[in-house]
N, C-alpha and C positions, 0 to 999 in steps of 0.2 A: 504493500500500500504506500502511496506517496505521503509526504509529510503532511500531517493534519493541519487544517486551518480553522481556527475558531472565530466566527463572526460574532461580534459583541456590539452593544450599544454604548451610550455614554457611561463612563465608569462612575461618575458622580452619582447617577440616579438609577442605573440598571442593575437591580438586585439579581435578576435572573441571569444576567451575564456573569456576574461575580462568582456565582456558585460553581459552574463547571471550570471556569478559569482557575479558581483556587485548587480544585481537585487535580487538574492537569498539571499545574505548576508544582504543587507539593509532591505529586507522584513522580516528577522528573521527566515527564513526557516532552519530547522536542516538538513544539508546534509553533505556528505563526498566528498572528492576530490581525484581523481586519475589523476596524471600528467603523460603524455606521452611526453618524450623529442622528439621533431620533428627533421627531417632531419638527422636521424641516420639510419644505415642499417636495424635495426630491427623495426623501427617505423611503416612502412606501414603494415607489417603483424600484429603487435600488434593492430593497429587501426582497421584493418578489423575484428578482433575478437570482438571489442567493439562497433563499430559504423556502422550503415547500409550504410553510405556513405564512410567510411574509413577516415573521417575527424573529427577534433574537432571543437566545443564542442559537446558533447552528454550527455543528462541527462538520467540515467538509473534508473527505478523504477521496480524492479523485472524483469519480462519479457517484460516490456514496455519501449521503448526508444523514447525520443524526441530529434530530432536533429535540427540544424540551430539555431543561436543565438536568433533571435526574437521569434521563437516558444518556446524556453526554457524560455524566459522572460515572455511570455504569460502563460506558465505553472506555473511560480513563482507567478504570479498574482492569479492563481487558488488555489495554495497551501496556500497563505497568503492573503485572500480576504480583511482583515482589514488593510493591509499595504498601501493601496492607491497608487499602482504602476501606475495606470492611474488616471488622474484628475476626480473628481466627476462631475464637470460641463460637460454636453454633448458636448458643442461646443469646449471647451478646450480639451476634450478627443478625439474628432475627429481630431483636429489639431495635438495633440500629437501622435496619431497613424500614421498620414500622414508623419510627419517629421521623426518618427522612421523608417518607411518603406523606406522613401527616403534615409536615411542613409544606410540602409541595402543593397539597390540595386544600389547605385551610388558612385560617388566621386572616381573613379578608379585612376585618375591622382594624387590625394592627397595620396592615398594608396601606389602608386608606388614610388612617388618622396619623400614622407615623411613617410616611414614605421615606425611602432611603435618600439621604442627602449628605454626602461626605464633605461638602464645602464649608460648613459652619456648625455652630452649636446653638441650641436654643438659649435665650437669656435666662429662662427658668423652666422648670418642668411644667408641662401643661396639665390641666385637670382632665383626667381620663374619663370618657364616658363609660357607663357600666359595661357595655359590650366589649370595649377595649380592655378594661380592667380584668374582666373574666378571662379574656384570651391571654393577657399578660400572666395571670395566675397560672394558667395551663402551661405556658412556656416555662415558667419557673419550676413548676412541678416536674415537667419533662426533663429539664436540664439536671435538676437535683437527683432524680431517679437514675438517670444515665450515669452521672458522676459516682453514684453509690456502687456501680458495677465496674468502674474504671480502675485501671492499674497501668503503671508505666508511662504516665504522662499527664498533662493538665487538661486534656480535651475530653469530649463526652464519654469516650470509651478508652481513654489513655492516649494513644497516638492519634494524630490528626487523620480524619477519614471523611467519607462522603457525608455522614451525618453532620459533622462539623461544618462542612462546606455548605450544606443546605440551610443550616441555621445561622451562618455567619452574617448575612445581611441584617438579621434581627439584632445581633450584637451591636452593629453600627447604628441601628435605629435607636436602641436604648441609650447608647452613648450620646448621639446627636441631641436627643430630646430629654436627656437627664432623667430617665426613668429610674427610680430607686429600686434596688434589687437586694435580696439577702446575700450573704457572703458567698455561698457556693455558686450561685448564678453570676454574681459579679466577678468572681475569680475566673470563671470560664470566659466571660466576655473579654476580660483583660488579656487572657491568653490568646484569644483569637485576634484581637487588635494589635498585639505585639508580634504576631507571626510575621516573619520576613516577607512572605508572599503578600500578606494583607497590607503591609507597609508599602510594598512596591505598587500595588494597585491604587492605594490612597494617594500616593505621590503623583501618579499619573492622572488621577481624578482631579486633583487640585490644579493641575496644569491645563485642564480643559477650559475652553472659553464659552461654550454654550451655556445658556441659562434657562431655567424653568421658573419664571417669576412666581407662579402660583405655589409651587413647592417651596421655593426659597422663603416666601412670605410666612410659611408656617413656623419658621424659626422664631418669629416675633410674637407668637401668641402669648397672651397673658395667662 
C-alpha cells in the first residue's frame, strides 16, 4: 500500500480530525496530512473530491479510503500492530472498545455547548445546563472507571491507545472552558494535554489563521 494520507480539517476546531491523527502519530505510522480549511466557499467541493462522505477525516491509501474517526483509528491499529493501541488484556480491550464507541456516538450536548477551540480559554467556567452536567458526570464516571483498570501509564488503560484518542478532544474542551473535575479525571486530562503529539497538534492549531466567530464568542460567556 502507498503511504497513507490523512485529510483533516482545521486543527483548532476539528475534534474528529484530532482523534485519528493522534492514534496514527502515537503509533508511529508514517503518513502525510492534507488540511482542508472548513466553512469556506470552496470547502464542500474540495471535500467531495477527497472523501466518500464529503466530511473529514478520511484516510487515503491509494484507491482505498477509510472514513469516520474510529474506523481510521482501527486502521492505525492494523498498520502498527506493535503499538498497542488496544489493551492486551481481553477484558480491558472490551471495555476500551465500548467507551471509545460510546464517545463516538454520544455526548451531543457537550459537543454543542463546549465545542473544541484550542485558540483560547474561557474567562470563567460557564454555568452548565442540566443536560450538559449529566453528560459531564458520565464522562467523569467513565474516565474514573477506566483508570481503576489501568496499569503502566497515566492514560485510560495505562499506555496511550484508541480510547484515549477518542476522548482527547473532551480533555481540550474541559481545559478551554475551565470545567472543574475531580482528581482522577483531571490527572488524565493533564496527561493527554502534555502528550508530545497533542502539543504538536496544538502548536499547529495556534498557527492557523481561520476563525469561527460564533465558536470563539463562547469563550466570553458569563
